[in-house]
C-alpha positions in Angstrom: 14.9 4.6 3.2 10.9 4.4 3.9 10.4 3.2 -0.5 14.1 2.0 -1.2 13.5 -0.6 2.1 9.3 -0.5 1.4 9.0 -1.4 -1.8 11.8 -3.7 -2.4 10.7 -5.5 0.4 6.8 -6.0 -0.7 8.0 -7.0 -4.1 9.9 -10.4 -2.9 7.4 -10.7 -0.8 4.6 -10.3 -4.0 7.0 -11.9 -6.1 7.8 -15.6 -3.7 4.3 -15.7 -2.7 2.9 -15.0 -6.6 5.6 -18.2 -7.7 5.1 -19.7 -4.1 1.1 -19.5 -4.3 0.0 -18.9 -8.2 3.0 -21.0 -10.1 3.6 -24.0 -7.4 7.3 -23.6 -7.1 8.5 -25.0 -3.5 10.7 -22.8 -1.1 14.4 -23.7 -2.9 12.6 -23.1 -6.9 11.4 -19.5 -5.2 14.8 -19.1 -3.4 16.9 -20.1 -6.2 15.0 -17.6 -8.7 15.9 -13.9 -6.7 19.6 -15.6 -7.6 19.6 -13.1 -10.1 17.6 -10.2 -8.1 20.0 -10.8 -5.5 23.2 -10.1 -7.8 20.9 -7.0 -9.4 21.0 -5.5 -5.9 24.4 -5.8 -4.7 25.5 -4.8 -8.5 23.2 -1.7 -8.5 24.7 -0.7 -4.7 28.1 -0.8 -5.6 27.8 1.4 -9.0 25.8 4.2 -6.8 28.4 3.9 -4.0 30.8 5.5 -7.2 28.3 7.7 -9.0 26.8 9.6 -5.4 31.0 10.5 -5.6 30.8 11.4 -9.4 27.2 12.9 -9.8 25.6 13.4 -6.8 23.3 12.3 -4.5 19.8 13.3 -6.8 20.3 11.9 -10.1 21.6 8.7 -8.8 18.4 8.1 -6.8 15.7 9.4 -9.2 17.4 6.4 -11.4 16.9 4.0 -9.5 13.5 5.2 -8.5 12.6 4.8 -11.9 14.2 1.3 -12.2 11.7 0.5 -9.4 9.2 2.3 -11.4 10.6 0.1 -14.2 9.9 -3.4 -12.4 7.3 -3.0 -10.9 5.3 -2.0 -14.9 6.4 -4.8 -15.8 5.7 -7.7 -13.3 2.3 -5.7 -13.4 1.4 -8.0 -16.6 2.9 -11.2 -15.6 0.3 -13.9 -16.4 -0.7 -16.5 -14.9 0.5 -19.2 -17.0 3.7 -19.1 -19.2 7.9 -19.0 -18.8 7.8 -17.4 -15.7 11.8 -17.2 -16.0 10.7 -15.1 -19.7 7.6 -12.9 -18.4 8.7 -12.5 -14.1 12.9 -12.5 -14.4 13.1 -8.8 -15.9 11.2 -7.7 -14.4 12.3 -8.6 -10.8 15.7 -7.6 -12.1 15.0 -4.7 -12.6 13.8 -3.0 -9.4 16.8 -5.5 -7.2 18.7 -2.8 -9.3 17.8 0.2 -9.1 16.8 -1.4 -5.3 20.9 -1.3 -4.8 21.1 2.6 -5.6 18.3 4.0 -3.6 19.8 2.4 0.0 22.8 3.9 -1.1 21.2 7.5 -1.8 19.6 7.4 2.0 22.2 6.5 3.8 24.4 9.2 2.4 21.8 12.1 1.7 21.2 11.0 5.7 24.9 11.5 7.2 27.4 12.9 5.3 25.1 15.8 6.2 25.2 14.9 9.2 28.2 15.8 12.5 30.0 13.1 14.1 27.5 14.8 17.4 24.2 13.1 15.2 25.5 10.8 13.4 24.0 8.6 16.5 21.2 9.5 15.6 20.2 10.0 12.5 21.4 7.0 11.6 18.4 5.8 14.1 16.0 8.0 12.1 17.5 5.8 8.5 16.9 2.4 10.1 13.2 3.6 11.9 11.5 4.4 7.9 13.5 1.3 7.2 11.4 -1.3 9.4 8.3 0.7 9.2 8.4 1.6 5.3 9.5 -3.0 5.0 6.2 -2.6 7.6 3.9 -1.1 6.0 4.6 -1.6 2.6 4.3 -5.3 2.7 0.7 -4.5 4.8 -0.6 -2.5 1.6 0.6 -5.4 -0.9 -1.2 -8.2 0.7 -4.0 -6.3 1.7 -4.3 -5.3 -2.6 -3.3 -8.8 -3.8 -5.6 -10.4 -1.0 -7.4 -12.1 -3.7 -4.4 -13.9 -4.8 -3.8 -15.1 -1.4 -7.1 -17.7 -1.1 -7.0 -21.0 -2.0 -7.6 -20.3 -5.4 -4.9 -18.0 -5.9 -5.7 -14.9 -8.1 -3.2 -14.0 -10.8 -5.1 -10.7 -10.2 -3.9 -9.6 -7.5 -0.8 -9.5 -7.2 -1.2 -7.4 -10.9 -2.8 -5.1 -9.2 -0.2 -5.0 -5.6 3.1 -4.5 -8.3 0.1 -1.9 -10.2 0.1 0.1 -6.8 4.1 0.4 -5.7 4.7 1.3 -9.7 2.8 4.0 -8.9 4.6 5.0 -5.3 7.8 4.6 -6.8 7.1 7.0 -9.7 5.6 9.4 -7.2 9.1 9.1 -5.4 11.2 9.8 -8.6 9.9 13.2 -8.9 9.3 13.8 -5.4 13.0 13.4 -4.8 13.9 15.7 -7.9 12.8 18.5 -4.8 13.3 16.2 -2.1 17.1 14.8 -2.4 20.0 17.8 -1.9 21.5 18.2 -5.0 25.1 17.7 -5.6 27.5 15.2 -3.3 27.1 14.7 -0.4 30.1 16.0 1.1 32.7 14.5 3.6 31.4 15.1 6.8 34.0 13.8 10.2 37.1 13.6 6.9 41.0 14.2 8.3 41.7 17.9 7.9 44.5 17.9 4.9 48.1 17.4 6.8 50.0 20.5 6.6 52.3 22.2 4.3 56.3 21.5 4.7 58.4 24.2 3.4 61.2 23.7 2.3 
């Protein structure tokens, strides 16, 4: 959850700053630019909800982190000019498509193995890491991209920050091969099967 919320929020922050400060888009144009990313995020989350129950949490999480890394890698090469839809939109859609499944995986892997008595505590911890990841990663993004947020914006700060998050997502993908439980999450709290009827 830390990486999912952190990198995704930081990417959206960086993208909006890049589009408005460096490329001169208005707030409305920037919001419209991110509509395909919102659809990709929703599509990824819906697909992950089905895949987790089929192939398990770990492969879905690894694939999601790989897509986040690929999307950031594409954004690490954004130029200071050119067509923003050709240069920046593909990476934005790819990282959003990978980000959606991460929220599903983080929640199901944590709550799927918690007892009903612990569900509230575990849910609170997951949400804490959601907020903590967003705050820390946006701070890191702002620090790294400081050169691109001055009165004379430079693309170098943005590409540097996207590179940092490419590495972070790639490392998280490797670590998730070991840290995320394999298999499908158990159906904790599921109602017992109905009693069998005898003829």
